[in-house]
C-alpha positions, 0 to 999 in steps of 0.5 A: 136290114143294112149291116156295117163293117165293124173293125174287129177289136183288139182281143178278137184279132188276138184270138183269131191269130192264135187260132190261126197259128194253132191250125197251121201248126197242126197242118205242119205237124200232119204233113211232117208225119205223113211224109217222113219215114217211120222212126224206130228205137 
């Protein structure tokens, strides 16, 4: 069985970019929370 490369559809590309942006945002938040001093009120 031979699989050929198929270009992703616009909808698939948009969904992949959204997931990547969410992942990157989560990583930035986690890094910020890890390295910032605890804030007290």
